[in-house]
Phi, psi and omega in degrees: 000339179287344178285339186252009178278115177291343182265344174277144179283142182306328185292337178269005178290154183296137175071008181248136175235142183240165173284176174298326182280008179068029173263141180287129180253329179218146174225109179248091185238031181292151179045062183228010170074028183279144173228164180115198179240165175286112186302137172299341178296344190304330180301338180291337185278070185298338179264009186285129183256327188224124167240102182244103176238040183285161176048054176236206170227047177282130179242182184087199184253166174279115190295146183287345177291355171308318186300345181271354183276090180294335178267351185297136176238335188235105177247086187251096189237023193284158168066051178225197182233046182285148175227181174109175184264122185270007178291333177273359182263125178268116186278127175294150183296339186279347181309136172238329183230132178214111182249117181228009185284170186053044174231190175232056182276148175236175179090203180236128176261121185228148176248160175278159176297337173282343179284130186245082181274131172275320172231125177217118190241134183216158174281062178254018175260176177235152353293152181259177180292343192258147184288337186274001179079014181290134175241131175306139179259124183212097181286334180267000180284147178281335177222139175242134183243159177243186183283001177256015178062031174251136184238161176225146178276138186235022177287352172288352176294333186274132173259110185261130185237124176280134172203115175057048180059019177232156187247136176243143183238128173267119193269064173276153178300151178293321185292315177297320184288323172298319178296317179294315177301314181299317175298316180298303185303317178288330170295313177292330178292319179293304185296321177298315177296325178292313176305306185302317180294311179300323177294307185302319180291322178294319180290323178295328177282329177292314182292335178289323185288328179262023167062034172260108189088359183279072189250352181261140173284169187293322175301315174300316176308308188295329182287320181299315179290324168309317183279337183286133177072019181285151178073025186219138185287348179294340176295341182285355168296344179266355187269160178260003175276135179294318190295319177299315178299316174302313174304310185294322183286320174305314177297320178299311178305320181295313177302314177297314178300317183293322176296323175288328174299311181305314181302308180308310184292340177263004182281135177276104180230108181295333185258026183234109188283343183286346182287140181267006182298132176255131178290135180233037172243151181233121177251087192284165188291338186248010178241153181276330182251170172255158183228150182273136182257008182292127185277167172272131187239042187297319186291317184295317176297330179292314179296315178302316179294319182300313183295305183307318184293321179293333180277314190260354186295306179307310186299320182297322179293308186302321173301324179286334179293312179292327185287321190255314189283328182308323185289352179261009174272087198298326195263024172262138175303153180293323178294325178290324167302312172307312181293326177293326174288330170301313184293323178288326177302309184299314183302303193286341179286316178303326181289301187294328175293319175297316183293322179294316184296309184300324176298308181307310190291323179291325179295315195293301194255332187282124179235006172214164191292329183293321179295326175296317180290320170304315175305314176299324185288324177294315176303316175297333175287323171291325176298317188279006186292329178295324182280329182286324177294321176304313185296323174300314180297324179301329186277318187259333177228060185295316186294318178303310183297327177293325182294318183291319181291321177300318188288344174275347187283127173285114185210180185289331178299313178303320182292316179298322180298314173310309181290331170298326182285329189249357177227156177244137187243140166273175186297337183263003177258165182216172182282011175264008181305316181236152180296150180269121188294346179274358179258161174290167179307315177297315179297316186289325173295318179299321178303317186289322185296316172302322180299313180300316177297323170296327176293314172299323177291324173298321179294315173305308183299319180291321177296322177300313184299318181296321184294322177301321181285347182285138181289000000 
């Protein structure tokens, strides 16, 4: 009622503060149940510094005369029923705080380059208040909120570059920036894993040559390679069968596709309602700033790390065996060594990539310890696809699978086949002529003893035949 008393000075009105010169400097009428529209005469208050009309029922549009308020620093109009297109709204350069969330504003909200806003909040998140999914666009806002009153910090959209003691910000959209970052991260992940494995292989080979860590016999090395990657279709990368190669590549591509779907769902895209990213900021009605509501998930991350380690630890070990030990099997062709290296690289890359995806996905959507553990189970299922597919082949194509697996094993039969190709034997010779370098010393001694016995037996048989032939 004091607002309509013509005898009271306006500086004495409720919620109004004035300067020494009796110019209105603040209007603070938040949470007063007000309704109506904002008058176009607001532009006459040229000394106005703060306009706070939060948490009322004000409707209509934001008058364009706001742009003439050259001194205004606080424009707080959140939690009302304002409508209209903000593309025609010119934000004064003096603004430091602007709250426009929980309205039904449309268009694109832009600030001038001179505007140095500390906090700017708008309904630029998803899901939006519009049925058609339309979202207010605001590249410069520090926080974007959705119709669930959940907000997300968007300052990461700015890419700051230092040059001559000045900072330049590239105002790219958040979705494009996030997508670009993930592509770069995935590329670096693949190249980094490949380069690291190559370096480790070279160092391991050098140490092996100078007899440091050379404690395994050739047979032990072959046994370790034979056991690595078993029960997985990725072992088909060592095969000469085109069908086996196609199966392993198909499973690999399916895993990558599923992981990319998960990554796409965990991407922070403010204009994409299909994104699973959970907002973790709260911009309350009575506060000028926003606070993070992200809970502490220490125990959940510990359990998640333990579960993932138990799942991928064995795969990581198999991959390292294939990458490092294969090079020490001297009587194996270089092409076979390369295929074993590829097999190990694919296994290790799947482990690293799955760990990368699981961390990104949990950061995006996990807000409780239970969600962390559940997400780990989903990732583990995708990791096990190569082994599950192998079990399917065991059920429906067991004979073909046994032939493929048998051909991949390092064994004595392969050794003898190689010797037959490179050596000639007369009718009195056998494969027991020389010790097999794949066997232990005890077995080689036994082999030589058997050879001596064979020679004595052959000599006795030859002598007996000669006696019989004499008249």
